[in-house]
mmCIF file as Biopython writes it, N, C-alpha, C and O atoms, coordinates in Angstrom:
data_model
#
loop_
_atom_site.group_PDB
_atom_site.id
_atom_site.type_symbol
_atom_site.label_atom_id
_atom_site.label_alt_id
_atom_site.label_comp_id
_atom_site.label_asym_id
_atom_site.label_entity_id
_atom_site.label_seq_id
_atom_site.pdbx_PDB_ins_code
_atom_site.Cartn_x
_atom_site.Cartn_y
_atom_site.Cartn_z
_atom_site.occupancy
_atom_site.B_iso_or_equiv
_atom_site.auth_seq_id
_atom_site.auth_asym_id
_atom_site.pdbx_PDB_model_num
ATOM 1   N N  . MET A ? 1  ? 0.839  -1.175 0.000  1.0 0.0 1  A 1 
ATOM 2   C CA . MET A ? 1  ? 0.000  0.000  0.000  1.0 0.0 1  A 1 
ATOM 3   C C  . MET A ? 1  ? 0.888  1.244  0.000  1.0 0.0 1  A 1 
ATOM 4   O O  . MET A ? 1  ? 1.860  1.312  0.753  1.0 0.0 1  A 1 
ATOM 5   N N  . ALA A ? 2  ? 0.569  2.204  -0.820 1.0 0.0 2  A 1 
ATOM 6   C CA . ALA A ? 2  ? 1.348  3.437  -0.923 1.0 0.0 2  A 1 
ATOM 7   C C  . ALA A ? 2  ? 1.096  4.331  0.287  1.0 0.0 2  A 1 
ATOM 8   O O  . ALA A ? 2  ? 0.026  4.297  0.896  1.0 0.0 2  A 1 
ATOM 9   N N  . ARG A ? 3  ? 2.098  5.126  0.616  1.0 0.0 3  A 1 
ATOM 10  C CA . ARG A ? 3  ? 1.958  6.074  1.715  1.0 0.0 3  A 1 
ATOM 11  C C  . ARG A ? 3  ? 1.077  7.240  1.294  1.0 0.0 3  A 1 
ATOM 12  O O  . ARG A ? 3  ? 0.993  7.587  0.116  1.0 0.0 3  A 1 
ATOM 13  N N  . LEU A ? 4  ? 0.423  7.835  2.286  1.0 0.0 4  A 1 
ATOM 14  C CA . LEU A ? 4  ? -0.375 9.030  2.028  1.0 0.0 4  A 1 
ATOM 15  C C  . LEU A ? 4  ? 0.542  10.236 1.884  1.0 0.0 4  A 1 
ATOM 16  O O  . LEU A ? 4  ? 1.605  10.293 2.502  1.0 0.0 4  A 1 
ATOM 17  N N  . ALA A ? 5  ? 0.137  11.178 1.083  1.0 0.0 5  A 1 
ATOM 18  C CA . ALA A ? 5  ? 0.891  12.430 0.947  1.0 0.0 5  A 1 
ATOM 19  C C  . ALA A ? 5  ? 0.778  13.210 2.248  1.0 0.0 5  A 1 
ATOM 20  O O  . ALA A ? 5  ? -0.245 13.135 2.929  1.0 0.0 5  A 1 
ATOM 21  N N  . ARG A ? 6  ? 1.829  13.964 2.603  1.0 0.0 6  A 1 
ATOM 22  C CA . ARG A ? 6  ? 1.820  14.721 3.853  1.0 0.0 6  A 1 
ATOM 23  C C  . ARG A ? 6  ? 0.642  15.691 3.922  1.0 0.0 6  A 1 
ATOM 24  O O  . ARG A ? 6  ? 0.094  15.934 4.997  1.0 0.0 6  A 1 
ATOM 25  N N  . VAL A ? 7  ? 0.261  16.236 2.789  1.0 0.0 7  A 1 
ATOM 26  C CA . VAL A ? 7  ? -0.865 17.163 2.769  1.0 0.0 7  A 1 
ATOM 27  C C  . VAL A ? 7  ? -2.156 16.461 3.202  1.0 0.0 7  A 1 
ATOM 28  O O  . VAL A ? 7  ? -3.078 17.115 3.691  1.0 0.0 7  A 1 
ATOM 29  N N  . GLU A ? 8  ? -2.230 15.153 3.030  1.0 0.0 8  A 1 
ATOM 30  C CA . GLU A ? 8  ? -3.405 14.397 3.443  1.0 0.0 8  A 1 
ATOM 31  C C  . GLU A ? 8  ? -3.321 13.974 4.913  1.0 0.0 8  A 1 
ATOM 32  O O  . GLU A ? 8  ? -4.346 13.677 5.526  1.0 0.0 8  A 1 
ATOM 33  N N  . VAL A ? 9  ? -2.131 13.944 5.473  1.0 0.0 9  A 1 
ATOM 34  C CA . VAL A ? 9  ? -1.939 13.484 6.850  1.0 0.0 9  A 1 
ATOM 35  C C  . VAL A ? 9  ? -2.004 14.637 7.847  1.0 0.0 9  A 1 
ATOM 36  O O  . VAL A ? 9  ? -2.622 14.506 8.903  1.0 0.0 9  A 1 
ATOM 37  N N  . PHE A ? 10 ? -1.371 15.769 7.522  1.0 0.0 10 A 1 
ATOM 38  C CA . PHE A ? 10 ? -1.294 16.909 8.433  1.0 0.0 10 A 1 
ATOM 39  C C  . PHE A ? 10 ? -2.181 18.033 7.938  1.0 0.0 10 A 1 
ATOM 40  O O  . PHE A ? 10 ? -2.127 18.424 6.772  1.0 0.0 10 A 1 
ATOM 41  N N  . ALA A ? 11 ? -2.996 18.544 8.841  1.0 0.0 11 A 1 
ATOM 42  C CA . ALA A ? 11 ? -3.830 19.696 8.506  1.0 0.0 11 A 1 
ATOM 43  C C  . ALA A ? 11 ? -3.008 20.969 8.660  1.0 0.0 11 A 1 
ATOM 44  O O  . ALA A ? 11 ? -2.263 21.105 9.630  1.0 0.0 11 A 1 
ATOM 45  N N  . ALA A ? 12 ? -3.127 21.883 7.741  1.0 0.0 12 A 1 
ATOM 46  C CA . ALA A ? 12 ? -2.327 23.108 7.746  1.0 0.0 12 A 1 
ATOM 47  C C  . ALA A ? 12 ? -2.644 24.004 8.940  1.0 0.0 12 A 1 
ATOM 48  O O  . ALA A ? 12 ? -1.791 24.784 9.363  1.0 0.0 12 A 1 
ATOM 49  N N  . ASP A ? 13 ? -3.844 23.907 9.485  1.0 0.0 13 A 1 
ATOM 50  C CA . ASP A ? 13 ? -4.238 24.784 10.597 1.0 0.0 13 A 1 
ATOM 51  C C  . ASP A ? 13 ? -4.016 24.147 11.968 1.0 0.0 13 A 1 
ATOM 52  O O  . ASP A ? 13 ? -4.407 24.731 12.979 1.0 0.0 13 A 1 
ATOM 53  N N  . GLU A ? 14 ? -3.402 22.966 12.029 1.0 0.0 14 A 1 
ATOM 54  C CA . GLU A ? 14 ? -3.148 22.284 13.300 1.0 0.0 14 A 1 
ATOM 55  C C  . GLU A ? 14 ? -1.653 22.195 13.575 1.0 0.0 14 A 1 
ATOM 56  O O  . GLU A ? 14 ? -0.833 22.166 12.657 1.0 0.0 14 A 1 
ATOM 57  N N  . VAL A ? 15 ? -1.320 22.152 14.860 1.0 0.0 15 A 1 
ATOM 58  C CA . VAL A ? 15 ? 0.069  21.973 15.276 1.0 0.0 15 A 1 
ATOM 59  C C  . VAL A ? 15 ? 0.339  20.476 15.369 1.0 0.0 15 A 1 
ATOM 60  O O  . VAL A ? 15 ? -0.469 19.728 15.920 1.0 0.0 15 A 1 
ATOM 61  N N  . ALA A ? 16 ? 1.471  20.042 14.832 1.0 0.0 16 A 1 
ATOM 62  C CA . ALA A ? 16 ? 1.833  18.626 14.869 1.0 0.0 16 A 1 
ATOM 63  C C  . ALA A ? 16 ? 3.231  18.472 15.447 1.0 0.0 16 A 1 
ATOM 64  O O  . ALA A ? 16 ? 4.118  19.280 15.173 1.0 0.0 16 A 1 
ATOM 65  N N  . ILE A ? 17 ? 3.421  17.435 16.243 1.0 0.0 17 A 1 
ATOM 66  C CA . ILE A ? 17 ? 4.751  17.060 16.712 1.0 0.0 17 A 1 
ATOM 67  C C  . ILE A ? 17 ? 5.106  15.770 15.999 1.0 0.0 17 A 1 
ATOM 68  O O  . ILE A ? 17 ? 4.385  14.776 16.086 1.0 0.0 17 A 1 
ATOM 69  N N  . VAL A ? 18 ? 6.228  15.798 15.294 1.0 0.0 18 A 1 
ATOM 70  C CA . VAL A ? 18 ? 6.607  14.685 14.438 1.0 0.0 18 A 1 
ATOM 71  C C  . VAL A ? 18 ? 7.979  14.167 14.857 1.0 0.0 18 A 1 
ATOM 72  O O  . VAL A ? 18 ? 8.905  14.952 15.061 1.0 0.0 18 A 1 
ATOM 73  N N  . HIS A ? 19 ? 8.110  12.862 14.983 1.0 0.0 19 A 1 
ATOM 74  C CA . HIS A ? 19 ? 9.397  12.231 15.268 1.0 0.0 19 A 1 
ATOM 75  C C  . HIS A ? 19 ? 10.009 11.826 13.933 1.0 0.0 19 A 1 
ATOM 76  O O  . HIS A ? 19 ? 9.437  11.024 13.195 1.0 0.0 19 A 1 
ATOM 77  N N  . VAL A ? 20 ? 11.177 12.387 13.631 1.0 0.0 20 A 1 
ATOM 78  C CA . VAL A ? 20 ? 11.813 12.137 12.343 1.0 0.0 20 A 1 
ATOM 79  C C  . VAL A ? 20 ? 13.066 11.303 12.558 1.0 0.0 20 A 1 
ATOM 80  O O  . VAL A ? 20 ? 13.866 11.588 13.450 1.0 0.0 20 A 1 
ATOM 81  N N  . ILE A ? 21 ? 13.232 10.279 11.744 1.0 0.0 21 A 1 
ATOM 82  C CA . ILE A ? 21 ? 14.398 9.404  11.818 1.0 0.0 21 A 1 
ATOM 83  C C  . ILE A ? 21 ? 15.073 9.409  10.457 1.0 0.0 21 A 1 
ATOM 84  O O  . ILE A ? 21 ? 14.414 9.285  9.424  1.0 0.0 21 A 1 
ATOM 85  N N  . ASN A ? 22 ? 16.378 9.552  10.464 1.0 0.0 22 A 1 
ATOM 86  C CA . ASN A ? 22 ? 17.152 9.463  9.227  1.0 0.0 22 A 1 
ATOM 87  C C  . ASN A ? 22 ? 18.078 8.263  9.310  1.0 0.0 22 A 1 
ATOM 88  O O  . ASN A ? 22 ? 18.718 8.039  10.337 1.0 0.0 22 A 1 
ATOM 89  N N  . TRP A ? 23 ? 18.151 7.505  8.251  1.0 0.0 23 A 1 
ATOM 90  C CA . TRP A ? 23 ? 19.053 6.358  8.177  1.0 0.0 23 A 1 
ATOM 91  C C  . TRP A ? 23 ? 20.195 6.707  7.241  1.0 0.0 23 A 1 
ATOM 92  O O  . TRP A ? 23 ? 20.033 7.524  6.335  1.0 0.0 23 A 1 
ATOM 93  N N  . THR A ? 24 ? 21.321 6.105  7.451  1.0 0.0 24 A 1 
ATOM 94  C CA . THR A ? 24 ? 22.470 6.345  6.578  1.0 0.0 24 A 1 
ATOM 95  C C  . THR A ? 24 ? 22.610 5.216  5.571  1.0 0.0 24 A 1 
ATOM 96  O O  . THR A ? 24 ? 22.027 4.143  5.724  1.0 0.0 24 A 1 
ATOM 97  N N  . VAL A ? 25 ? 23.383 5.481  4.555  1.0 0.0 25 A 1 
ATOM 98  C CA . VAL A ? 25 ? 23.663 4.485  3.539  1.0 0.0 25 A 1 
ATOM 99  C C  . VAL A ? 25 ? 24.809 3.606  4.020  1.0 0.0 25 A 1 
ATOM 100 O O  . VAL A ? 25 ? 25.801 4.114  4.543  1.0 0.0 25 A 1 
ATOM 101 N N  . ARG A ? 26 ? 24.687 2.320  3.851  1.0 0.0 26 A 1 
ATOM 102 C CA . ARG A ? 26 ? 25.736 1.352  4.205  1.0 0.0 26 A 1 
ATOM 103 C C  . ARG A ? 26 ? 26.180 1.443  5.655  1.0 0.0 26 A 1 
ATOM 104 O O  . ARG A ? 26 ? 27.334 1.164  5.979  1.0 0.0 26 A 1 
ATOM 105 N N  . ARG A ? 27 ? 25.257 1.837  6.527  1.0 0.0 27 A 1 
ATOM 106 C CA . ARG A ? 27 ? 25.517 1.932  7.972  1.0 0.0 27 A 1 
ATOM 107 C C  . ARG A ? 27 ? 26.702 2.836  8.298  1.0 0.0 27 A 1 
ATOM 108 O O  . ARG A ? 27 ? 27.461 2.554  9.225  1.0 0.0 27 A 1 
ATOM 109 N N  . CYS A ? 28 ? 26.861 3.914  7.544  1.0 0.0 28 A 1 
ATOM 110 C CA . CYS A ? 28 ? 27.935 4.872  7.818  1.0 0.0 28 A 1 
ATOM 111 C C  . CYS A ? 28 ? 27.726 5.478  9.198  1.0 0.0 28 A 1 
ATOM 112 O O  . CYS A ? 28 ? 26.597 5.759  9.597  1.0 0.0 28 A 1 
ATOM 113 N N  . PHE A ? 29 ? 28.809 5.674  9.913  1.0 0.0 29 A 1 
ATOM 114 C CA . PHE A ? 29 ? 28.745 6.244  11.248 1.0 0.0 29 A 1 
ATOM 115 C C  . PHE A ? 29 ? 28.895 7.747  11.125 1.0 0.0 29 A 1 
ATOM 116 O O  . PHE A ? 29 ? 29.870 8.216  10.537 1.0 0.0 29 A 1 
ATOM 117 N N  . LEU A ? 30 ? 27.953 8.521  11.666 1.0 0.0 30 A 1 
ATOM 118 C CA . LEU A ? 30 ? 27.953 9.962  11.460 1.0 0.0 30 A 1 
ATOM 119 C C  . LEU A ? 30 ? 28.317 10.779 12.689 1.0 0.0 30 A 1 
ATOM 120 O O  . LEU A ? 30 ? 28.839 11.884 12.538 1.0 0.0 30 A 1 
ATOM 121 N N  . MET A ? 31 ? 28.066 10.287 13.901 1.0 0.0 31 A 1 
ATOM 122 C CA . MET A ? 31 ? 28.246 11.105 15.095 1.0 0.0 31 A 1 
ATOM 123 C C  . MET A ? 31 ? 28.935 10.318 16.204 1.0 0.0 31 A 1 
ATOM 124 O O  . MET A ? 31 ? 28.751 9.108  16.336 1.0 0.0 31 A 1 
ATOM 125 N N  . GLY A ? 32 ? 29.736 11.036 17.004 1.0 0.0 32 A 1 
ATOM 126 C CA . GLY A ? 32 ? 30.380 10.427 18.162 1.0 0.0 32 A 1 
ATOM 127 C C  . GLY A ? 32 ? 31.551 9.539  17.777 1.0 0.0 32 A 1 
ATOM 128 O O  . GLY A ? 32 ? 32.208 9.761  16.760 1.0 0.0 32 A 1 
ATOM 129 N N  . ASP A ? 33 ? 31.802 8.531  18.600 1.0 0.0 33 A 1 
ATOM 130 C CA . ASP A ? 33 ? 32.923 7.617  18.389 1.0 0.0 33 A 1 
ATOM 131 C C  . ASP A ? 33 ? 32.462 6.354  17.671 1.0 0.0 33 A 1 
ATOM 132 O O  . ASP A ? 33 ? 31.539 5.676  18.124 1.0 0.0 33 A 1 
ATOM 133 N N  . ASP A ? 34 ? 33.103 6.043  16.558 1.0 0.0 34 A 1 
ATOM 134 C CA . ASP A ? 34 ? 32.810 4.822  15.814 1.0 0.0 34 A 1 
ATOM 135 C C  . ASP A ? 34 ? 33.582 3.680  16.471 1.0 0.0 34 A 1 
ATOM 136 O O  . ASP A ? 34 ? 34.813 3.674  16.440 1.0 0.0 34 A 1 
ATOM 137 N N  . PRO A ? 35 ? 32.879 2.713  17.065 1.0 0.0 35 A 1 
ATOM 138 C CA . PRO A ? 35 ? 33.585 1.630  17.760 1.0 0.0 35 A 1 
ATOM 139 C C  . PRO A ? 35 ? 34.379 0.720  16.822 1.0 0.0 35 A 1 
ATOM 140 O O  . PRO A ? 35 ? 35.334 0.075  17.256 1.0 0.0 35 A 1 
ATOM 141 N N  . LEU A ? 36 ? 34.002 0.659  15.558 1.0 0.0 36 A 1 
ATOM 142 C CA . LEU A ? 36 ? 34.691 -0.221 14.619 1.0 0.0 36 A 1 
ATOM 143 C C  . LEU A ? 36 ? 36.030 0.371  14.158 1.0 0.0 36 A 1 
ATOM 144 O O  . LEU A ? 36 ? 37.059 -0.303 14.190 1.0 0.0 36 A 1 
ATOM 145 N N  . THR A ? 37 ? 36.003 1.637  13.728 1.0 0.0 37 A 1 
ATOM 146 C CA . THR A ? 37 ? 37.226 2.263  13.213 1.0 0.0 37 A 1 
ATOM 147 C C  . THR A ? 37 ? 37.958 3.091  14.265 1.0 0.0 37 A 1 
ATOM 148 O O  . THR A ? 37 ? 39.089 3.524  14.045 1.0 0.0 37 A 1 
ATOM 149 N N  . ARG A ? 38 ? 37.308 3.310  15.405 1.0 0.0 38 A 1 
ATOM 150 C CA . ARG A ? 38 ? 37.840 4.129  16.506 1.0 0.0 38 A 1 
ATOM 151 C C  . ARG A ? 38 ? 38.112 5.573  16.066 1.0 0.0 38 A 1 
ATOM 152 O O  . ARG A ? 38 ? 39.004 6.233  16.598 1.0 0.0 38 A 1 
ATOM 153 N N  . LYS A ? 39 ? 37.336 6.054  15.094 1.0 0.0 39 A 1 
ATOM 154 C CA . LYS A ? 39 ? 37.427 7.454  14.671 1.0 0.0 39 A 1 
ATOM 155 C C  . LYS A ? 39 ? 36.333 8.247  15.376 1.0 0.0 39 A 1 
ATOM 156 O O  . LYS A ? 39 ? 35.281 7.712  15.726 1.0 0.0 39 A 1 
ATOM 157 N N  . ASN A ? 40 ? 36.605 9.534  15.577 1.0 0.0 40 A 1 
ATOM 158 C CA . ASN A ? 40 ? 35.643 10.412 16.225 1.0 0.0 40 A 1 
ATOM 159 C C  . ASN A ? 40 ? 34.999 11.306 15.167 1.0 0.0 40 A 1 
ATOM 160 O O  . ASN A ? 40 ? 35.690 11.911 14.348 1.0 0.0 40 A 1 
ATOM 161 N N  . TYR A ? 41 ? 33.672 11.382 15.195 1.0 0.0 41 A 1 
ATOM 162 C CA . TYR A ? 41 ? 32.923 12.155 14.204 1.0 0.0 41 A 1 
ATOM 163 C C  . TYR A ? 41 ? 32.129 13.291 14.846 1.0 0.0 41 A 1 
ATOM 164 O O  . TYR A ? 41 ? 31.048 13.639 14.372 1.0 0.0 41 A 1 
ATOM 165 N N  . ASP A ? 42 ? 32.668 13.876 15.932 1.0 0.0 42 A 1 
ATOM 166 C CA . ASP A ? 42 ? 31.974 14.983 16.580 1.0 0.0 42 A 1 
ATOM 167 C C  . ASP A ? 42 ? 31.844 16.195 15.662 1.0 0.0 42 A 1 
ATOM 168 O O  . ASP A ? 42 ? 30.860 16.928 15.757 1.0 0.0 42 A 1 
ATOM 169 N N  . HIS A ? 43 ? 32.812 16.422 14.775 1.0 0.0 43 A 1 
ATOM 170 C CA . HIS A ? 43 ? 32.732 17.538 13.842 1.0 0.0 43 A 1 
ATOM 171 C C  . HIS A ? 43 ? 31.510 17.411 12.938 1.0 0.0 43 A 1 
ATOM 172 O O  . HIS A ? 43 ? 30.880 18.411 12.594 1.0 0.0 43 A 1 
ATOM 173 N N  . SER A ? 44 ? 31.183 16.210 12.566 1.0 0.0 44 A 1 
ATOM 174 C CA . SER A ? 44 ? 30.023 15.960 11.721 1.0 0.0 44 A 1 
ATOM 175 C C  . SER A ? 44 ? 28.728 16.239 12.482 1.0 0.0 44 A 1 
ATOM 176 O O  . SER A ? 44 ? 27.771 16.758 11.908 1.0 0.0 44 A 1 
ATOM 177 N N  . LYS A ? 45 ? 28.696 15.898 13.772 1.0 0.0 45 A 1 
ATOM 178 C CA . LYS A ? 45 ? 27.516 16.140 14.599 1.0 0.0 45 A 1 
ATOM 179 C C  . LYS A ? 45 ? 27.249 17.639 14.712 1.0 0.0 45 A 1 
ATOM 180 O O  . LYS A ? 45 ? 26.106 18.078 14.589 1.0 0.0 45 A 1 
ATOM 181 N N  . ALA A ? 46 ? 28.306 18.428 14.948 1.0 0.0 46 A 1 
ATOM 182 C CA . ALA A ? 46 ? 28.146 19.877 15.066 1.0 0.0 46 A 1 
ATOM 183 C C  . ALA A ? 46 ? 27.629 20.464 13.756 1.0 0.0 46 A 1 
ATOM 184 O O  . ALA A ? 46 ? 26.768 21.343 13.768 1.0 0.0 46 A 1 
ATOM 185 N N  . TRP A ? 47 ? 28.149 19.981 12.625 1.0 0.0 47 A 1 
ATOM 186 C CA . TRP A ? 47 ? 27.688 20.469 11.329 1.0 0.0 47 A 1 
ATOM 187 C C  . TRP A ? 47 ? 26.216 20.131 11.113 1.0 0.0 47 A 1 
ATOM 188 O O  . TRP A ? 47 ? 25.447 20.966 10.637 1.0 0.0 47 A 1 
ATOM 189 N N  . MET A ? 48 ? 25.826 18.910 11.461 1.0 0.0 48 A 1 
ATOM 190 C CA . MET A ? 48 ? 24.435 18.496 11.270 1.0 0.0 48 A 1 
ATOM 191 C C  . MET A ? 48 ? 23.490 19.318 12.141 1.0 0.0 48 A 1 
ATOM 192 O O  . MET A ? 48 ? 22.400 19.678 11.696 1.0 0.0 48 A 1 
ATOM 193 N N  . GLU A ? 49 ? 23.893 19.619 13.376 1.0 0.0 49 A 1 
ATOM 194 C CA . GLU A ? 49 ? 23.061 20.438 14.259 1.0 0.0 49 A 1 
ATOM 195 C C  . GLU A ? 49 ? 22.896 21.850 13.691 1.0 0.0 49 A 1 
ATOM 196 O O  . GLU A ? 49 ? 21.793 22.397 13.696 1.0 0.0 49 A 1 
ATOM 197 N N  . ARG A ? 50 ? 23.995 22.442 13.200 1.0 0.0 50 A 1 
ATOM 198 C CA . ARG A ? 50 ? 23.910 23.781 12.604 1.0 0.0 50 A 1 
ATOM 199 C C  . ARG A ? 50 ? 23.009 23.776 11.372 1.0 0.0 50 A 1 
ATOM 200 O O  . ARG A ? 50 ? 22.225 24.703 11.169 1.0 0.0 50 A 1 
ATOM 201 N N  . GLU A ? 51 ? 23.119 22.749 10.565 1.0 0.0 51 A 1 
ATOM 202 C CA . GLU A ? 51 ? 22.297 22.655 9.358  1.0 0.0 51 A 1 
ATOM 203 C C  . GLU A ? 51 ? 20.812 22.498 9.706  1.0 0.0 51 A 1 
ATOM 204 O O  . GLU A ? 51 ? 19.960 23.106 9.058  1.0 0.0 51 A 1 
ATOM 205 N N  . GLN A ? 52 ? 20.501 21.700 10.711 1.0 0.0 52 A 1 
ATOM 206 C CA . GLN A ? 52 ? 19.107 21.538 11.134 1.0 0.0 52 A 1 
ATOM 207 C C  . GLN A ? 52 ? 18.535 22.843 11.674 1.0 0.0 52 A 1 
ATOM 208 O O  . GLN A ? 52 ? 17.385 23.181 11.394 1.0 0.0 52 A 1 
ATOM 209 N N  . GLU A ? 53 ? 19.338 23.580 12.452 1.0 0.0 53 A 1 
ATOM 210 C CA . GLU A ? 53 ? 18.880 24.870 12.970 1.0 0.0 53 A 1 
ATOM 211 C C  . GLU A ? 53 ? 18.632 25.855 11.826 1.0 0.0 53 A 1 
ATOM 212 O O  . GLU A ? 53 ? 17.655 26.603 11.846 1.0 0.0 53 A 1 
ATOM 213 N N  . HIS A ? 54 ? 19.515 25.852 10.838 1.0 0.0 54 A 1 
ATOM 214 C CA . HIS A ? 54 ? 19.341 26.728 9.676  1.0 0.0 54 A 1 
ATOM 215 C C  . HIS A ? 54 ? 18.053 26.386 8.929  1.0 0.0 54 A 1 
ATOM 216 O O  . HIS A ? 54 ? 17.272 27.276 8.596  1.0 0.0 54 A 1 
ATOM 217 N N  . LEU A ? 55 ? 17.836 25.116 8.669  1.0 0.0 55 A 1 
ATOM 218 C CA . LEU A ? 55 ? 16.635 24.700 7.934  1.0 0.0 55 A 1 
ATOM 219 C C  . LEU A ? 55 ? 15.369 24.939 8.748  1.0 0.0 55 A 1 
ATOM 220 O O  . LEU A ? 55 ? 14.321 25.253 8.184  1.0 0.0 55 A 1 
ATOM 221 N N  . ALA A ? 56 ? 15.458 24.793 10.075 1.0 0.0 56 A 1 
ATOM 222 C CA . ALA A ? 56 ? 14.291 25.052 10.918 1.0 0.0 56 A 1 
ATOM 223 C C  . ALA A ? 56 ? 13.871 26.519 10.816 1.0 0.0 56 A 1 
ATOM 224 O O  . ALA A ? 56 ? 12.679 26.820 10.757 1.0 0.0 56 A 1 
ATOM 225 N N  . ARG A ? 57 ? 14.850 27.435 10.795 1.0 0.0 57 A 1 
ATOM 226 C CA . ARG A ? 57 ? 14.519 28.855 10.625 1.0 0.0 57 A 1 
ATOM 227 C C  . ARG A ? 57 ? 13.941 29.107 9.240  1.0 0.0 57 A 1 
ATOM 228 O O  . ARG A ? 57 ? 12.995 29.881 9.092  1.0 0.0 57 A 1 
ATOM 229 N N  . PHE A ? 58 ? 14.501 28.463 8.235  1.0 0.0 58 A 1 
ATOM 230 C CA . PHE A ? 58 ? 14.055 28.663 6.858  1.0 0.0 58 A 1 
ATOM 231 C C  . PHE A ? 58 ? 12.612 28.194 6.660  1.0 0.0 58 A 1 
ATOM 232 O O  . PHE A ? 58 ? 11.834 28.846 5.964  1.0 0.0 58 A 1 
ATOM 233 N N  . PHE A ? 59 ? 12.258 27.052 7.278  1.0 0.0 59 A 1 
ATOM 234 C CA . PHE A ? 59 ? 10.919 26.493 7.108  1.0 0.0 59 A 1 
ATOM 235 C C  . PHE A ? 59 ? 9.975  26.839 8.256  1.0 0.0 59 A 1 
ATOM 236 O O  . PHE A ? 59 ? 8.846  26.349 8.296  1.0 0.0 59 A 1 
ATOM 237 N N  . SER A ? 60 ? 10.427 27.683 9.193  1.0 0.0 60 A 1 
ATOM 238 C CA . SER A ? 60 ? 9.590  28.143 10.321 1.0 0.0 60 A 1 
ATOM 239 C C  . SER A ? 60 ? 9.054  26.985 11.148 1.0 0.0 60 A 1 
ATOM 240 O O  . SER A ? 60 ? 7.853  26.896 11.406 1.0 0.0 60 A 1 
ATOM 241 N N  . ILE A ? 61 ? 9.953  26.102 11.561 1.0 0.0 61 A 1 
ATOM 242 C CA . ILE A ? 61 ? 9.567  24.998 12.454 1.0 0.0 61 A 1 
ATOM 243 C C  . ILE A ? 61 ? 10.401 25.080 13.727 1.0 0.0 61 A 1 
ATOM 244 O O  . ILE A ? 61 ? 11.449 25.725 13.740 1.0 0.0 61 A 1 
ATOM 245 N N  . ASP A ? 62 ? 9.950  24.441 14.782 1.0 0.0 62 A 1 
ATOM 246 C CA . ASP A ? 62 ? 10.664 24.384 16.051 1.0 0.0 62 A 1 
ATOM 247 C C  . ASP A ? 62 ? 11.290 23.020 16.213 1.0 0.0 62 A 1 
ATOM 248 O O  . ASP A ? 62 ? 10.627 22.001 16.021 1.0 0.0 62 A 1 
ATOM 249 N N  . LEU A ? 63 ? 12.576 22.991 16.568 1.0 0.0 63 A 1 
ATOM 250 C CA . LEU A ? 63 ? 13.231 21.729 16.902 1.0 0.0 63 A 1 
ATOM 251 C C  . LEU A ? 63 ? 13.094 21.521 18.402 1.0 0.0 63 A 1 
ATOM 252 O O  . LEU A ? 63 ? 13.426 22.412 19.184 1.0 0.0 63 A 1 
ATOM 253 N N  . LEU A ? 64 ? 12.619 20.377 18.804 1.0 0.0 64 A 1 
ATOM 254 C CA . LEU A ? 64 ? 12.430 20.123 20.234 1.0 0.0 64 A 1 
ATOM 255 C C  . LEU A ? 64 ? 13.676 19.548 20.882 1.0 0.0 64 A 1 
ATOM 256 O O  . LEU A ? 64 ? 13.860 19.693 22.090 1.0 0.0 64 A 1 
ATOM 257 N N  . CYS A ? 65 ? 14.518 18.912 20.125 1.0 0.0 65 A 1 
ATOM 258 C CA . CYS A ? 65 ? 15.764 18.393 20.696 1.0 0.0 65 A 1 
ATOM 259 C C  . CYS A ? 65 ? 16.785 18.189 19.593 1.0 0.0 65 A 1 
ATOM 260 O O  . CYS A ? 65 ? 17.906 17.757 19.861 1.0 0.0 65 A 1 
#
């Protein structure tokens, strides 16, 4: 069964809290310490947080965490 379009799921005049999950390709490690390679990816985490804050301002949404 196909997914519903977001316009059909969320009403424009209502407030919605949505839990969003992103998956990586080939199980790439993006944040913190990678236990397999023992590399630290904190720089990537800071970049992702800045990018999310930028996009939240652009699309007028609130990030809860």
